[in-house]
C-alpha positions as CSV (number, residue, x, y, z in Angstrom):
1,M,-46.4,46.1,17.7
2,I,-47.2,47.9,14.9
3,E,-47.5,51.6,16.8
4,R,-43.8,51.1,18.3
5,H,-43.2,50.5,14.4
6,Y,-45.2,53.7,13.7
7,V,-43.2,56.2,16.1
8,L,-40.2,54.6,14.9
9,L,-41.3,55.7,10.7
10,V,-42.4,59.1,11.8
11,I,-39.2,59.7,14.0
12,T,-36.8,58.5,11.1
13,F,-38.7,60.9,9.4
14,A,-38.8,63.8,11.5
15,A,-34.9,63.4,11.8
16,M,-34.1,63.3,7.8
17,I,-36.2,66.0,7.2
18,K,-33.9,67.5,10.4
19,A,-30.7,66.5,8.5
20,I,-32.2,67.4,4.7
21,K,-32.7,71.0,6.8
22,V,-29.1,71.1,8.4
23,F,-27.6,69.6,4.7
24,N,-29.7,72.4,2.8
25,S,-27.4,75.1,5.4
26,I,-24.5,73.7,5.1
27,S,-24.7,74.1,0.9
28,V,-25.1,77.1,1.1
29,L,-22.2,78.2,3.8
30,L,-20.0,75.7,1.1
31,F,-21.2,78.0,-2.0
32,S,-20.4,81.1,0.3
33,V,-16.7,80.0,1.6
34,I,-15.9,78.3,-2.3
35,L,-17.6,81.3,-4.0
36,L,-15.2,84.1,-1.6
37,L,-12.0,81.4,-1.5
38,V,-12.7,82.0,-6.1
39,Y,-13.6,85.7,-6.0
40,A,-10.1,85.7,-3.6
41,Y,-7.7,83.8,-6.1
42,L,-9.1,84.6,-9.5
43,P,-7.5,87.4,-11.7
44,I,-8.4,90.5,-12.9
45,M,-10.4,89.0,-16.0
46,V,-12.0,85.9,-15.5
47,D,-12.0,83.6,-18.8
48,L,-15.3,81.8,-18.7
49,N,-14.1,79.2,-21.5
50,V,-17.4,79.5,-23.4
51,E,-18.2,80.1,-26.5
52,G,-19.5,83.8,-27.5
53,V,-18.9,85.5,-24.1
54,K,-15.9,87.5,-23.7
55,D,-13.7,87.3,-20.0
56,L,-16.2,89.2,-17.2
57,H,-14.2,91.1,-14.3
58,K,-13.6,89.8,-11.6
59,Q,-15.8,91.2,-9.6
60,T,-18.9,91.2,-12.2
61,F,-18.2,87.6,-11.9
62,F,-19.2,87.5,-8.1
63,Y,-22.1,90.0,-8.4
64,Y,-23.4,87.5,-11.5
65,A,-22.8,83.8,-9.6
66,F,-24.0,84.9,-6.2
67,G,-27.3,86.9,-7.9
68,S,-27.6,83.5,-9.7
69,F,-27.1,81.1,-6.6
70,V,-30.2,83.1,-5.2
71,I,-32.5,83.5,-7.8
72,V,-32.1,79.8,-8.2
73,N,-32.4,78.6,-4.6
74,L,-35.7,81.0,-4.2
75,I,-37.2,79.2,-7.4
76,V,-36.1,75.7,-6.5
77,R,-37.6,76.9,-2.7
78,I,-40.2,77.9,-3.5
79,G,-41.3,75.5,-6.2
80,V,-39.8,72.5,-3.7
81,T,-42.5,73.8,-1.0
82,L,-45.7,74.2,-3.4
83,G,-44.6,70.7,-4.8
84,S,-44.7,68.8,-1.4
85,R,-47.6,70.0,0.3
86,K,-50.0,66.9,-0.3
87,L,-47.4,64.5,-1.0
88,P,-46.2,61.6,1.2
89,E,-43.9,62.6,3.9
90,N,-40.9,60.0,2.8
91,L,-41.0,61.3,-0.9
92,A,-41.2,65.5,0.5
93,A,-38.8,64.7,2.0
94,W,-36.8,63.6,-0.6
95,I,-37.7,66.5,-2.8
96,R,-36.7,68.7,-0.5
97,A,-33.4,67.2,-1.0
98,I,-33.1,68.7,-4.2
99,L,-32.0,72.3,-3.1
100,F,-28.6,70.8,-1.2
101,I,-28.3,68.8,-4.4
102,I,-27.9,72.2,-6.9
103,N,-26.2,73.9,-4.5
104,F,-23.4,71.0,-4.0
105,Y,-23.3,71.6,-7.6
106,L,-23.1,75.4,-7.9
107,A,-20.5,75.2,-5.4
108,S,-18.6,72.7,-7.1
109,M,-19.5,74.7,-10.4
110,I,-17.0,77.9,-9.2
111,G,-14.9,76.1,-7.9
112,F,-13.3,74.6,-11.2
113,I,-14.3,78.5,-12.5
114,G,-11.4,78.9,-10.6
115,V,-9.8,76.2,-10.8
116,I,-9.0,77.0,-13.7
117,N,-8.1,80.7,-13.7
118,N,-5.8,80.2,-11.7
119,T,-3.7,78.2,-13.6
120,G,-0.3,78.8,-12.4
121,H,-0.3,77.5,-9.5
122,I,-3.2,74.7,-10.0
123,N,-3.3,72.1,-12.5
124,P,-7.3,72.0,-13.8
125,S,-6.8,68.8,-15.0
126,S,-6.0,67.6,-11.8
127,F,-9.5,69.0,-10.8
128,G,-12.1,67.6,-14.0
129,Y,-13.4,65.5,-11.6
130,L,-16.3,68.4,-10.1
131,N,-17.6,68.8,-13.7
132,F,-18.7,64.9,-13.0
133,I,-20.0,65.2,-8.3
134,G,-23.3,66.9,-9.5
135,P,-24.4,65.4,-11.9
136,I,-23.7,61.8,-10.4
137,F,-26.1,63.1,-7.5
138,L,-28.5,64.2,-9.8
139,L,-28.8,61.4,-11.5
140,V,-29.3,59.5,-7.7
141,W,-31.3,61.5,-7.0
142,G,-32.8,61.2,-9.0
143,V,-33.3,57.1,-9.0
144,G,-33.9,58.0,-5.7
145,L,-36.9,59.8,-6.3
146,I,-37.9,56.8,-9.6
147,F,-37.7,54.3,-6.2
148,F,-40.2,56.0,-4.3
149,L,-42.1,57.2,-6.6
150,F,-42.8,52.8,-7.5
151,K,-42.0,52.0,-3.9
152,K,-45.0,49.6,-2.9
153,K,-46.7,51.3,0.6
C-alpha cells in the first residue's frame, strides 16, 4: 500500500513539474504577445508616468522592455536551477513556478503601460487591477512557499 502512494506521489510531482514548464512557456508567449500588441498601439513617445524619466520613443521602450524581460528571465532561471538542486522535489517544483509569476507580472505591467498611453481609446481607470495582479500572485506564491517549508513530512 505504501508503494502505491509513493508511485502516485512521484506521478503527481512529475505532472506538477510538466505543468510548471508549460505555464512558464505560456507566460513567455503571453509577455511576447502583450508587448507586441502594446508596441503596435503605442504613440510615438511613451509616457511612463515616472518622476525624472522623460518620454521614451516607442522603439526604445520596446527594446528596453524586451531586454529587461530576457535579463530577468535568465537571472531567475539560473538562480532557480542552482538553488533548487538539493531541495525536495515538491519544494523545487514550487520554486520553479516563480518564473511564471514574474513573467505574468511583467506582462501585466507592460499591458498597463500600454493602457495609460492609449487614453484616446481605453479608459485607464478600468484597468487599475493590472497593478495588483502581480503582487497578489507573488503573495500567494510566498505563502505557498512558507507552507512547503514548514509542512511536516
